[in-house]
C-alpha positions, 0 to 999 in steps of 0.5 A: 617960677618963670614961664608960669602966670601968677595965677598958675603959681598960686594954683600950684602953691594951693595944690601943694598945701593940699598935699601937705595937709593930707600928709599931716593928717595921715601922720597925725592919725598914725600917731594917735593910733600909737605909731610912736617913734616910727611915725616921728621918723617918717614925719622927719623925712616926709615933711622936710620940704620938697615941691610935691611935684608928683602928687600935684601932677597927678591931681592936675592929670585928674582935672585935665582928664575931666575928673570932678571929685578931688577927694577921689584922687587925693589918696592916690596922690598921697600914696605915690608921695609916701612910696616916693619918700620911702625910696628916698630913705632907702636910696640915702642908705645905699648912697651913704648920703649925709643930707637930704633937702638940707637936713641930716639923712634919717639913717645917720640921725637914727641909725640904719636899722630904724631908718630901714623900718621907717622906709618900710612903714612909708611903703606900707602906708602908701599901699594902704591908701592905694589899695582902695582903688580898682584892681587896674590902678592897684596893679599899675602901682604894684608894677611901678614899685616892682620896676623901681626895685629892678632899676635900683638893682641895675643902677647898683650893677652899673656903679663905676661901670664905664661900659654903661650904654645909653640904653642901660641908662634909659632902662634905669631911668624909665623904671626908677624916675619916669615910671612913677610919673607915668603910673601916677598920671595914667592912674589919675586919668583912669580914675577920672573916667578916661578909656585905656587908650586915652589914659595911655596918653597921660602915661606917655606924658608922665614918662616923657616928663620923668625922663626929662626931669632926670636928664635935668637932674644929671645936668644940675649935678654937673653945673650945681644948683645952690638955690635948689640945694643941689651941690655939684658932683654928687653923682660923679663922686658916687660913681653913677653913670649919668648920660652926660658922662656916658655920652662923653665916654662914647664920643671922646677918643685918645687922651680925652677918653683915657683921662676921662676914664681915669677921672671917673675911676678915682674922682677927686674935686681938684680935677673938676675943671678937667672933667668939665673941659672934656664934657665941653669938648665932647658937647655932652652937656648940649647934647643932653639939653637937646634931649631934654627939649625932645622929651618935653616936646613929646610930653606936651604932644601926648597931653594935648591929645588927651587933656584940656582946660586950665589944668592941662595948660598948667601942666604944659607950663610946668614942662617949660619950667622944668626945661628952664632949670638948666638954662 
């Protein structure tokens, strides 16, 4: 990772290994208890890779907030990862996706009925872990999951909707992507013993990071990122209204606006260069890059106001890393 010291990279790797070990132990226990095929299917998607960004951030938030007992926060980190993975299973079904992290999606491998049940199992396991915490933390998790569902509905309603506004887009992102970051960071800070106002700064950190993370993902969808396993144009082909497209539709006029609307209404790969040319003329990619920097700066400011120490420094380094992914 660029922007991080060797010690910090090793620290992130160690934390990821801790999360992976925790997930493996949970799956092993469920298998011994007779979970059978549903556990095997959950293992297929849960252990198929990924950087474990969310659970690692929640563990770091706990440390940066002054927490002293890692065992106290690990179930929270695992709970959010299980819930996140459940949403991926269901997203892949909604999107009729073929691959996830280089592997065949669960609904294609085992059928949609079993994939749906496996996703539900992951949700239940996540809440089983999260339910051991104080009511305030459980409520944050529940509200987060409710917001994910609401945002999924909004996103489905805006598929191929050329009238989607930036406000519509941000509502979806705050609920679906940024919400879990926000709720997890805030919960970790509360578990570390911070007051509500102090923990709120960790929530702001998570939300701003999550918005930046999604904006970067929008850019990668247009530019492609083979080294990260992300081909170009997946969101475009699925009719998702990402912010670069919304910005271009708003700023373009005349022939460009008409051509862009036509492209998005019936997109085909052979017209990719036309799409990118319009995005360049409207300066939409650069606009989104500036927004990434703005949200990362807000995240950093919130963290500096409430967290400190090596964990906070590592979290700031991770912000820089996220911002560099499209540069």
